[in-house]
N, C-alpha and C positions, 0 to 999 in steps of 0.2 A: 505493499499499500504506499507507494514512495509517494502519491499528490494526495494522501489523506488530506481531506476537505479543504483543497485548492479550490477556488472557484476560477474555472475555464468556459471563455467564449470560443466555439467552433461555427464559423461562416461556412454556406455550400454544404452542410451536413446532415441533407434530407438522404443522401445516396453515394455509392463510390466510396470514393477515398476518406471523405468528410465522416460519412456515418460508420466507420470502421477506426478512425481517429475518435469518435467521441467512445464508442464502444471499450477501445483501448482503455483510453483516459478513465473513464468512470470504472473498471475494471482496477483500476490503479488506486481508487478512493477518491477522486476529484468529485466537484458536483459541477457538472457542464452542463451548460446552456447553446443548446441546438440551435442554430437559425440557418433560414435559409427561405428561398420565393416559392419553394415547390412544395407540395403535400410531403410530409412523412408520411412514411410504410405505415399502417397500421399493425403490422406484427413486431414493429419495434418499438409499442408504446410502453411495453415493459422490459424492454432491454436494459434498463439501468438498476435496476433495482430500488427506483426511486432517488435515482441521482442524477438524472439527466432531464432536464424541461424543455421544449420545445417552444419556439419563437420566431413567428413569422417576419423576417428582417430582408429589405432591398438594400444591399451594402452599397449602390450610390444614391441612398434617399439620407441626407444628413439629418433632415428630423428624426428619421427611423431610430437612426445611431442614437439620438438624443435621449428620446425617448427611451430606448435598452437601456443605455448608462441611468439614465433618473431611477428605472424599476431597479436596477442594482445595488445601486447607491440604496434605497430605501430597504431590501432584501437583504444583502451582506455587506453593503459599508465598503466592499473593496472587490477589486477586479485580480486575479492572480497570474491571468495568462489569458491572450488572446492569438487564436489559431487562426491566420487569413486564409482560408482555404477555397473559399467561393472562385470560380474563375468559367471562363468561356473558352473555346477553343472557335480560331477564325482561320478558314481554309484557303480563301482567296490568295492567288499569288500575284503578285507585279508582272506586269501594270495593271492588272483588273481588279484591283481593292477598292471596293466602294468606301466615300467618306462614312456613311451610315455605320458600314461593320466596323472600319477602324473605330469611330470614337466609341461605339458601343462596348468594344474589344477595351480600351483605353480605360471607359468608363468603371466596367466590372473588375478588370484583372491589377489598376493601378490605384485610380480614385477611391475605390470601394475599401480596400486595406489602410488607405491613407486617412479616409473618414475614421477608419475604426479607431487607428493611433491616437487620432484627435479626440474622439469621444471619452475613450476608455483610458490611456493614459492616466487625467487626473482621478482617477478611483485604484491606480495601480502602486501598492508599497513596493519601496527598496527588494531585489530577490526577485521581482516578477520576470515575465517571459513573454514577449513577443516571438512568432514564430510566421512566417512568410512564406506559403507555397509556390517556391518560381517552379523552375522547368530545366531541363537539360537546353532545351530552346535559348538559354539565357547563358550557355557556355561556349555559342559557336551562333555561325549564321544559316538560319534554318527557312525554307522555301515558304514558309507561311508567313507574310511579311508581318501582318497589325497582332498575330500572337506573338511572334518571336521579340518584337518592340515592347511588347506593352511586359512581357518577361524580363527583357533587360530595363525597362523602366523599375520594374518592382525590385530588381537585384539591387537597383542605386538607390530605390528608397530605405531598402534594408540598411545600406550602407550609412546613409546620411542618418538614418534614425538610430541607428547603433552609435554613432558619434554624439549626437544629441542628449541621448536619453541615458546613455553612462553615468552622466552627471548623478542622475534620481536611482542609481541602481538598478535600472531594466536594461535587459539584455535582450538583443534583437539579432533575430538569425535567421538565414534560408535555406530551404530545403529545397533540391534541384532533383525531382523524379525524374526518370526517362521513360518509358514505354510501360504505361500500366494499363493492366484491364479494366478500366471503369466505363460509364455510359459515356463519357465525353469520346471513349474510342470510337462508341456505336457510327460516328460520321467520317472514319475514315474510311478508304477506298482500299480493297483488299490488297491493290499494286503497293500502298505505303506501307501496310501491315507488313505484308511479306518482305519487302525490301529491308525494313526497318528489324525484322528480327535477324537477317541474316547478316546483321551487322551489330548483333547482340553478343560478345563474347561466351556469355552464362548460355546461351541457345534457348532462353526461353522472354515470355513479357513477364513483366514482375504484376503484382496483384498486390491489392490496399493491405494486407497484412504486413507485406514489405515494407511499407512506408510507416505507418503507425507507431512502431514502437521507436523509431526516430523523434516523432511528435513527443511522446512519453519523456523520454530521454531529454529532449531540450525544454519541458517545461517542470522537469523535474530538478530539485537544487544539485542534484548530481554535475550537472553541465554548467554550475554556478560561474565559472570561468568563461564561457562561451559565448562572443557576441562578435557580431562581424561575419563570423561562420557562414561557409556556404558547402552545405554536405549533399554531395551527390549519391543519388541511389538510384543506378541504370543499369547495373548487371552489368559493367565495363565499355559501355555504348561510346561513352566521350573518352575512352583512354586511346582512342586511337581517331584518326581523320576519317569521317564516314560520311557525311550527311550528302556530298555530291551524289554518291550513288542513290540515295534514296530519293533526291530530287530527281535526278534524271529517269529513275524509272515511273515516277509519278508524273513526269510533266505533261501538261494536255496537250493534244497536237495540236500543231500551230494552225490559226486561219488561214483561211485560203489569201493570199497576195493578189493583186491586180494582176500578174502576169499568169496568175492559176485561174483566172476567172474567164 
């Protein structure tokens, strides 16, 4: 019970990696506030043994964050950790990236975590932890421009926050998952999946249970001297130069030019 009675907020918690993180945190004794814009699975109503409460939250809504902070202040008086897990995949490729998709991706993947930090840091005592779920897309150039750029931005936000909040005793770290079998992967093409799998030295796709223990560690006091760190969990994918092969295997057929018509 490494997290006994710690108050932890997890965004994007209704399914996939977020739901697994909630289970792992609650199993270690945390009181978890699981938030999402999606409906929670009714089968998870008793997933916590009374240690999880579900809240609806749009991470791009500053007023929603303020309301959550007020509720946490009234109910607990503090927040010990924030896990910025909510995110969206955006697979449009240059030059065909719509402004709408670009802005939505940044709103959720970058502005959401920033708003969460602004809202909850006033409730965080020294020793608290913020964990930003980035991606191996923030370790190199990937073909999905909006997603990649947003994860690089979140990586930068993590470093800035670790610098600014260290004086308060608040730790801020980033986790960089690789190819993980979550609902976000449902939109990926078979070509992407096959090309990416071929580049993973461990020869398999990750599962949410591969990521959750690291989140528990970063929330726990065991990681008391971790801040500004970037923990890659990808089966070895970024241990070598790989993404050009994936990009080539999944590139759409070129549109016919004037000479081809």
